[in-house]
C-alpha positions, -999 to +999 in steps of 0.1 A: +385-050+147+414-063+129+421-058+089+421-099+090+385-099+098+373-079+070+359-096+039+346-088+007+309-085+005+312-081-032+292-107-052+319-132-058+348-113-044+373-128-023+383-127+014+417-113+031+412-148+048+420-170+020+396-198+004+363-198+019+352-225+041+319-238+024+291-235+044+304-223+076+321-191+066+307-174+033+331-148+017+304-129+003+267-124+000+266-143-033+282-175-016+261-173+010+229-173-011+244-202-035+243-221-001+202-216+004+178-241-009+151-231-034+129-225-006+147-200+011+151-183-022+118-181-028+111-166+004+138-140-005+119-133-038+086-130-024+098-107+004+119-086-019+099-088-053+120-061-068+148-081-071+128-105-094+121-077-122+138-084-142+148-121-133+185-121-124+210-139-147+227-156-116+230-156-082+262-131-083+238-103-099+208-112-073+233-103-048+244-073-063+207-063-069+197-067-031+229-046-022+217-015-042+207+015-021+170+016-033+163-021-028+180-018+007+158+011+020+127-005+006+135-035+025+143-017+056+113+001+053+092-033+055+107-047+087+088-046+120+105-025+149+125-055+167+138-067+135+149-029+126+164-026+159+184-061+155+196-045+123+206-012+139+224-030+166+248-048+140+254-015+123+270-006+158+287-038+163+324-050+153+320-065+118+318-095+116+298-100+149+291-129+168+256-139+179+265-135+215+275-099+208+244-089+191+222-103+217+242-084+245+235-053+226+197-061+225+194-078+259+217-057+280+240-070+307+208-081+326+201-108+297+164-097+290+148-131+286+120-115+265+143-103+240+166-133+239+138-154+231+125-131+203+161-125+187+164-161+168+133-149+147+147-113+142+180-129+130+160-152+108+138-125+093+171-104+084+187-136+068+157-142+047+157-110+033+195-107+027+203-079+048+223-100+070+247-129+060+271-153+073+271-179+100+260-172+135+298-168+148+302-142+120+271-120+113+274-093+088+252-063+080+251-060+041+272-028+035+246-005+020+224-010+053+251-008+073+260+027+058+224+038+062+220+027+098+257+032+112+262+064+132+275+094+116+277+131+120+253+138+091+230+108+099+227+100+138+218+067+144+185+060+160+203+041+189+220+074+198+253+058+198+283+080+185+317+068+166+339+044+183+371+056+200+392+046+168+367+063+146+368+093+172+409+096+173+416+086+137+428+124+132+442+131+165+475+136+169+497+106+186+509+127+218+474+137+224+465+101+225+495+094+250+481+121+274+448+105+275+466+074+282+488+088+309+455+106+324+434+074+324+461+053+341+473+034+313+508+029+304+521+049+274+526+028+239+549+031+209+524+039+184+488+056+182+472+024+169+483+003+202+474+033+219+438+036+207+436-004+215+446+003+246+421+030+253+392+007+237+402-021+258+397+001+293+362+014+280+353-019+273+362-037+303+335-034+331+355-038+360+383-012+353+356+013+336+334+012+369+363+020+388+374+048+368+340+063+368+335+058+405+367+084+406+347+108+386+333+143+399+295+142+403+292+168+379+311+150+352+286+122+354+257+144+349+273+156+317+278+121+306+242+114+313+229+142+290+246+124+261+239+089+269+210+083+248+217+107+222+225+129+204+263+120+214+276+153+207+282+184+223+292+219+222+322+235+245+343+266+248+379+269+241+382+270+277+361+239+293+348+239+326+368+216+350+338+188+350+345+185+313+383+190+313+380+158+337+364+138+308+381+152+281+418+146+296+407+108+301+391+105+268+358+098+281+345+130+257+366+131+225+367+161+200+353+158+169+357+193+155+367+228+170+343+231+196+326+198+192+325+168+215+312+133+212+311+104+236+326+073+225+304+044+217+324+021+240+317+044+270+282+048+262+273+013+263+292+010+294+268+036+309+239+020+292+248-014+308+255-029+271+220-021+255+222-002+223+188+011+223+168+029+253+140+008+248+140-025+231+107-036+219+110-074+210+068-076+215+043-057+191+017-035+210-012-058+218-046-051+200-074-061+228-109-052+224-117-024+243-158-036+241-175-067+226-209-066+214-230-095+205-222-104+169-260-102+160-260-063+169-227-062+152-240-076+120-273-057+118-255-022+124-233-032+096-261-040+072-278-008+085-247+012+072-243-012+041-282+000+032-274+037+037-240+032+019-261+021-012-287+046-011-261+075-006-242+064-038-275+062-057-285+097-047-253+110-055-255+098-092-291+106-094-283+141-087-257+141-115-280+121-140-285+150-162-248+158-160-227+166-133-201+192-124-179+205-147-141+192-148-118+214-136-090+223-161-063+205-141-090+179-134-113+170-104-142+185-085-138+224-076-145+234-039-178+248-047-191+218-065-180+195-036-196+218-010-229+219-033-225+179-034-221+176+007-250+199+009-270+176-015-261+145+004-265+159+039-228+151+049-194+168+056-175+178+029-147+151+037-175+124+038-189+137+002-152+133-011-154+098-001-186+087-016-177+105-047-144+087-050-160+053-042-184+058-070-155+065-092-133+036-079-161+013-085-166+027-123-200+041-116-187+076-123-166+091-149-162+122-172-182+125-203-154+134-226-174+163-243-159+194-250-174+212-221-163+182-199-187+172-170-189+143-146-218+115-152-230+081-143-214+056-167-232+030-184-219+008-158-242+025-131-274+012-151-259-022-147-252-018-115-289-005-102-303-038-120-283-058-092-298-070-059-286-050-028-261-074-018-243-078-049-244-038-054-228-037-019-199-061-027-190-043-058-182-011-037-168-031-010-140-046-031-132-016-051-127+005-021-106-026-005-081-023-034-082+013-046-053+034-041-071+068-046-075+078-009-102+102-004-088+111+033-059+136+013-085+156-006-080+195+006-044+190+013-016+201-007+009+182-033+045+184-033+040+219-055+014+232-029-016+230-051-045+218-033-056+181-040-092+180-055-117+154-054-117+131-084-084+149-096-048+139-099-023+132-068-047+111-047-028+075-053-015+062-023+000+032-031+005+016+007-035+023+011-047-013+000-020-028+024-030-005+052-066-014+046-062-051+049-039-051+077-064-028+098-093-053+089-069-084+099-062-067+130-101-066+136-105-103+124-082-112+150-102-100+178-130-121+191-162-121+174-182-086+181-147-071+194-137-035+187-104-019+197-093+018+199-077+035+166-046+045+187-040+004+194-043-001+154-019+027+148+006+016+174+008-020+160+008-004+126+038+015+136+055-014+149+052-034+121+066-008+098+089+008+118+109+030+096+075+042+076+061+049+107+090+065+129+086+105+116+054+113+138+022+099+150+006+116+120+022+100+095+006+088+062+002+052+073-016+063+107-037+087+088-046+058+064-054+034+095-080+058+109-096+070+078-097+029+070-117+027+104-139+054+097-146+042+064-152+010+070-179+020+094-196+042+068-195+014+039-208-014+066-180-036+068-176-032+103-208-025+130-200-004+163-164-006+154-163-047+149-159-065+120-189-080+106-196-115+098-196-102+061-168-081+065-148-115+077-161-132+043-149-100+022-112-102+037-114-143+029-115-153+066-143-176+077-171-161+092-171-163+130-136-176+134-113-149+148-074-158+146-063-178+177-043-164+203-020-194+204-015-196+169-004-161+152+001-163+116+033-147+097+034-111+100+008-107+130+013-111+168-017-132+181-036-133+213-056-097+217-074-112+244-101-135+255-142-131+261-158-147+289-192-162+281-225-143+275-239-130+304-273-145+315-300-120+305-278-100+281-300-082+256-290-070+223-265-043+223-254-052+258-215-055+260-197-082+273-169-083+300-137-088+288-110-105+305-071-098+290-045-127+289-008-128+277-009-145+242+007-181+249+031-172+217+039-136+215+064-131+192+056-127+154+075-150+132+080-124+105+071-087+103+037-083+088+039-083+050+020-071+022-011-093+018-007-121-005-022-111-038-057-129-042-065-143-075-098-127-095-115-161-087-107-160-050-118-122-046-150-132-068-155-161-043-150-140-012-175-113-023-200-134-033-201-153+000-199-117+017-231-111-001-249-138+008-242-133+042-255-098+042-286-104+020-309-118+048-297-086+071-309-062+047-345-048+045-366-063+020-376-039-011-416-028-010-440-024-040-461+005-023-464+036-007-490+054+018-504+083-001-516+110+023-540+138+017-513+168+021-498+160-013-471+136+001-461+099+002-446+079+024-427+049+016-418+028+050-390+011+035-368+007+005-387+004-028-385-017-057-367-005-086-395+002-111-413+020-081-387+040-067-376+053-105-411+064-111-415+083-077-382+103-079-394+118-113-429+121-099-423+136-066-394+154-045-376+136-017-387+157+014-371+139+042-352+105+043-345+081+070-362+047+083-391+061+063-389+083+029-415+111+025-420+120-011-439+156-020-458+159-050-458+195-064-467+210-101-432+210-109-427+175-100-457+163-119-447+186-151-413+166-148-433+135-151-454+145-180-423+158-198-410+122-194-439+110-217-465+101-189-499+109-195-524+123-165-544+089-165-507+066-167-498+088-134-533+083-118-533+043-127-496+040-117-508+058-080-537+039-072-520+003-081-488+010-059-509+026-031-523+012+002-546+041+004-569+055-019-554+080-042-562+117-022-587+140-041-561+168-040-535+147-055-556+139-081-568+174-087-529+185-090-523+159-119-553+167-137-545+204-136-510+203-145-522+179-174-545+201-185-520+231-190-493+210-198-483+212-237-508+242-243-479+263-252-453+247-279-417+261-279-393+251-309-362+263-323-360+297-344-335+305-325-371+298-306-404+303-309-438+299-289-469+291-305-502+285-289-539+281-305-552+306-279-538+340-287-549+355-255-526+336-238-498+350-259-511+385-252-508+379-214-469+368-222-463+397-240-477+420-216-458+404-184-429+424-177-408+393-167-408+384-204-387+413-215-354+393-210-366+369-234-372+395-263-403+383-277-421+395-311-454+385-323-448+367-358-483+355-359-516+356-341-506+322-327-467+323-328-440+346-309-404+345-318-380+348-293-340+358-294-334+329-267-324+294-273-351+270-268-341+258-233-336+292-218-371+301-232-387+270-214-372+277-181-382+316-185-420+308-193-422+282-166-405+307-141-437+328-151-461+302-140-470+287-175-464+252-186-453+249-220-438+217-238-407+218-262-413+201-296-393+189-326-387+201-362-417+180-372-443+196-346-443+167-320-439+171-284-405+161-273-404+137-245-375+145-218-367+111-203-351+107-171-314+091-167-307+104-201-270+116-198-242+088-196-207+087-202-191+065-230-183+028-216-152+037-192-131+014-168-127+019-131-094+036-126-061+009-121-046+011-086-011+022-083+009-003-070+033-001-042+064-014-062+069-048-080+039-068-072+045-101-053+055-129-076+031-162-079+048-196-074+048-200-110+068-173-118+091-179-088+097-217-096+107-205-129+129-175-120+148-197-095+155-224-119+165-198-144+189-182-117+206-216-108+212-224-143+226-192-148+249-196-119+260-230-131+269-216-164+292-188-146+305-208-118+314-246-131+351-251-135+359-261-172+388-279-187+414-259-205+412-260-241+440-263-268+431-225-273+436-217-236+468-231-235+480-209-264+466-178-246+483-189-214+514-179-228+501-146-238+485-139-211+508-142-176+498-176-174+459-176-168+438-199-187+414-187-213+387-215-204+391-205-166+392-169-167+359-152-150+341-129-176+358-140-205+343-164-234+356-195-244+376-192-276+379-220-299+386-224-337+352-236-360+367-269-363+377-275-326+340-261-319+324-285-342+346-315-332+338-310-293+302-305-300+298-342-322+320-355-293+295-344-269+265-356-287+279-391-287+291-391-249+263-368-235+286-344-221+278-311-210+298-281-227+306-246-215+302-222-247+303-184-256+274-172-276+269-141-293+234-132-303+220-113-336+221-078-314+256-087-305+254-093-271+276-118-256+266-145-228+277-176-214+258-208-214+260-242-201+245-268-228+239-306-233+244-309-273+213-334-287+218-331-325+246-310-347+236-306-384+234-280-409+255-254-393+231-259-363+236-273-327+201-285-309+208-286-273+194-283-241+204-250-224+207-253-185+210-215-184+173-211-200+164-243-188+149-254-220+158-270-253+174-243-280+187-245-311+222-220-319+239-213-349+274-226-350+287-193-364+274-173-333+294-199-308+327-181-299+342-212-286+335-245-261+349-260-231+340-292-212+332-290-177+359-300-153+334-325-135+310-332-163+282-319-142+253-294-152 
């Protein structure tokens, strides 16, 4: 590549070629952006939202920001594999590279037709994201991207290619280069530059290069084959073997350091048949259905899982009603408390962490903020319980979809090797919402009832975000994708691995309408497969035969972008539709139970809220499943009496809600516990026990188990204890008594269930993955501001009188035309020019210094000048503004009178 082919990539920079040819050969990225229309700039800012935060002042600043290292890395991370391979090929191509050269690097000498067909779309993606600029015959990768992707000893290229002959021989002596020419059968030249060009011409000439390699010893060719696909560097001794000496003498291997040689890029490309990559991947891996179930089976299975999810969250928070586990000093649940929660829910610990985090994300669980801080349900939990079951499920599902807290990392280690605890800090993974939406979108593109393998989903995600997923098959995005499939099944969004109808609605897709194979959407490849008609006689749960076919349009138009942000109204509408679809599939709550003589009650299905609440206090859950079995015990009955119920109330309640008569053993149990309940009274002395029957108090004092309570008699009917009332209550209950607590006034204290709640809390806010995608309104305003600012900085100006004076003092340059300088005129000239512009409707270029002393250039159309102020339409800000004249440094007329 000659020096004359180089061009400045600095925004607004000049080229060695001279003046730019408008539209054909832009000299810089800024000029390339300047030639784009508003829709193209909108696409750029939408794909790279970090460029709009804050809004650039003009296109030169936008180009500068688009070339910064952090922004380029972020853009490269969002490219699909083929677009990234295209950028990698450009990084090893001569600069600027004709489109044909790029195509040869990707399609090879054979010209792979699939690659040839896909390449225009990949180049369009790179252009849209301002990673590539220039016309098709002069394509340029932005400098920062080239530095990141070009081969170097410190950062090998993914292509496996090494440096060019010119780069590898840069430090070689002229005599040594001449020796290489002689050994290769080339005429010697007068200087090292022409010698390098001669050697490069040999290596890039297919015919001559083939003839040279035909004369190579087989052992030498075997050495080249080992370095062919990278890494291109090898080690040699001070006295190389003959097979290596043959390669070194002809420049097929070039020394880069003592004992190190490299395979030149031109040689490798010849041996690779022109391919930059060992395996070019223009097509995304297909996500095809591995099995297809009847949609009704999928929906009913998902509904069953949804009901189980609601019951699990209720059971979790019910267990923490009186105050849950303590909060660790560093935040979160201890390992022991997580194990206890898992045992209580009868699930593995990772699953328990998921349910705990889901309740937290939905705002149903939080810390109480007390001195001895504990976890407890929030007031929002009570409101949630009053909602219909389908609405409660949508609250959980929408919270899960948008949450960045990721339960799957619980138990892992952070950067400081500290264990990550459930509900603790460090669980946010900003990529989680985007991965969840993408995984469910891939399921939505399958035929109704179709499920696929996790490996197929992970492979597609790797292709769509090649740089992020390049490290290993167990990278974070892959793990989140696998967790998503498992969590969606547990939550009832999917059933048997297939997306349910209410799951499609929750995603915003019309139920029952999978994405058509022949019309891919942006960011996703179409055509996962086709499904034949239902086999006659197929029953519920039968799998249908699956027929795979190639999609009609297999190339994605763009890499899969982050999902477009939905407005709160759209999210609420989708959730409402999902709830309406789910509601008929959930079991109808019952208002009765079946009482049995063995002191149990059977609930044949979910119970209505008042009945369920009372039974939870009056009995203990013995087993769960399709039917729930409750067992009545003295302790559970006493719990109901402590909550303010009387024996007659309990008898009447059971008789009203049982389809069978109240068994005699149960009636006797209730009466017996009620008869003894409250016979003893405990209050605060520290604590005391009083009872009208002194024989009972004598029995307590005589019992050895009461020694730890340190009781002593104050009166025939009163005992004092050196323990708090709660400890005294538990101690006497453990001894078989049924004491009741009383207030300072002597009244029995009623302990109501579900008393402990946190103060009002808000659900945790998701941590965004970079700046949010701008909406249409913001994009329109930003582009208008950028265009106006660019107009102010690039519009030609007429030189003023003061500019002419500055010409002689500044080596002949015009003050009005100097880039980066403010116009300078006297106050009288400024006022006269402003007034003239008001009369003629002209447009002016002004310099302005605000109250903070910041200087800027603006293009204005004055409307009125009076009282030391000018009111004008500011093209830079795209609005009418008023400026004090004393802050205007000077004015100049626009040369073409256009704004």
